[in-house]
C-alpha positions in Angstrom: 5.8 -5.3 11.6 7.6 -7.8 13.4 7.8 -5.9 16.7 3.9 -5.4 17.0 3.1 -9.2 15.7 5.7 -10.3 19.2 3.7 -7.9 21.3 0.3 -9.4 19.6 1.4 -12.5 20.2 2.0 -11.9 24.0 -1.4 -10.1 24.4 0.1 -6.7 25.8 0.2 -3.0 24.2 2.8 -1.7 21.6 3.8 0.8 24.3 4.5 -2.0 26.8 5.9 -4.5 24.6 8.9 -1.5 24.0 9.1 -1.2 27.6 9.8 -5.0 28.3 12.0 -4.9 25.3 13.9 -2.3 27.1 15.0 -4.2 29.8 15.4 -7.5 28.0 17.5 -7.4 25.3 16.2 -11.0 23.6 13.3 -9.4 22.3 15.4 -7.1 19.8 17.7 -9.7 19.2 14.9 -11.9 18.2 13.3 -9.1 16.0 17.4 -8.8 14.4 17.9 -12.5 14.0 14.2 -12.6 11.7 15.0 -9.8 9.9 18.5 -11.3 9.2 17.2 -14.8 7.7 14.7 -12.5 6.1 17.3 -10.5 4.0 19.6 -13.7 3.5 16.9 -14.2 1.0 17.9 -11.7 -0.8 16.4 -9.4 -3.3 13.9 -8.1 -0.5 13.3 -5.0 1.0 13.5 -4.8 4.7 11.8 -1.8 6.6 12.2 -1.6 9.8 14.1 1.5 12.2 17.0 -0.7 13.2 17.3 -2.7 9.6 20.1 -0.8 8.1 22.1 -1.5 11.4 21.4 -5.1 11.7 22.1 -5.2 8.0 24.8 -2.5 7.6 27.0 -5.0 6.4 25.0 -6.8 3.7 22.8 -4.6 2.3 23.2 -3.1 -0.5 21.3 -0.1 -0.2 20.1 1.6 2.9 17.3 4.2 2.9 16.2 6.4 5.7 12.6 7.4 5.3 11.8 11.0 7.5 9.2 13.2 7.6 8.6 16.3 10.2 7.5 15.7 13.1 3.8 17.5 12.4 3.5 15.0 9.3 4.1 11.9 10.9 2.0 12.4 14.1 -1.4 13.5 11.3 -0.6 9.8 9.4 -0.1 7.8 12.4 -3.2 9.6 14.2 -5.4 8.8 10.5 -3.5 5.4 10.5 -4.8 4.1 13.9 -7.6 6.2 14.1 -6.4 8.2 17.1 -6.5 11.9 18.2 -3.3 14.0 17.1 -2.8 14.0 21.4 -2.9 10.8 21.7 -0.5 9.8 18.7 1.9 12.9 20.6 2.1 11.1 23.5 2.4 7.2 22.0 5.3 8.8 19.9 7.0 10.9 21.9 7.0 7.6 24.6 7.8 5.3 22.5 11.0 7.0 20.2 11.9 7.9 23.9 11.6 4.4 24.8 13.7 3.4 21.6 16.2 5.4 21.8 17.2 4.9 25.0 17.2 0.7 24.5 18.7 1.0 21.0 21.8 3.0 23.0 21.7 0.5 25.9 21.8 -2.7 23.6 23.2 -1.5 20.5 25.6 1.1 21.3 24.3 4.0 18.7 22.3 6.7 18.3 18.8 6.5 16.9 20.5 10.8 15.1 23.1 8.9 13.9 21.9 8.9 10.2 25.8 8.4 9.1 25.3 4.9 7.5 22.8 5.5 4.9 22.8 5.7 1.6 19.8 8.1 0.7 18.1 10.0 3.4 14.6 11.0 1.9 12.3 13.5 3.8 8.9 11.5 2.7 6.3 15.0 3.1 8.8 16.4 0.0 6.0 15.0 -2.4 3.8 12.3 -2.7 3.3 8.6 -2.2 3.8 8.6 -5.9 6.8 10.8 -6.0 8.7 9.2 -2.8 8.4 6.0 -5.1 10.0 7.2 -8.1 12.5 8.1 -6.1 13.2 5.1 -4.2 13.1 2.8 -7.5 15.5 5.3 -9.1 17.9 4.8 -6.2 17.1 0.9 -6.3 17.9 0.6 -10.1 20.7 2.7 -8.8 22.4 0.6 -6.5 21.6 -2.5 -8.7 23.3 -1.4 -11.5 26.5 -0.4 -9.4 26.5 -3.5 -8.2 26.6 -5.4 -11.4 28.9 -2.4 -13.1 26.1 -1.3 -15.7 26.0 2.0 -16.2 22.8 4.2 -15.4 23.7 5.5 -18.8 22.0 2.0 -20.7 19.1 3.0 -18.6 17.8 5.8 -19.6 14.9 7.7 -18.0 13.4 7.5 -15.1 12.3 3.8 -14.2 8.5 3.4 -14.3 6.2 2.9 -11.7 4.4 -0.9 -11.5 1.2 -0.9 -11.9 -0.7 -1.0 -8.7 1.7 0.3 -6.7 1.1 2.6 -4.0 3.3 2.9 -1.6 6.9 2.2 -1.3 
């Protein structure tokens, strides 16, 4: 969201802003700085492709949500109200630019999932199922941090009323 917001503020397309960020590492550093500031407030969930890497040393739980390309393209096309082919073009371009940018500016590959505690294919179940899994992982992580046993909290955590997406 922050990256999109910065692109909007500069009145450039997301694709163009991606290209600008590839040439200017200060754009990513600004996003990183704002991400860190938000995370330092504590008790937050941060979402972003770089969030796991940027917050690697301070995060309690790092989760990678993924889905097969065709599922992601269908979701993007529906969200942005564009054709499947346009979603494919934009996504492949964006992912290519990002992969090169992250390798160049950060020295890691987006294909390196080794820093994540949990990797979840979101096409496996419903949004509600995904939310339950994420909530259970968050509770488990919190209990581990505070020294509580998961046996003291039997059953699966309930999803708060009105929750529609993790």
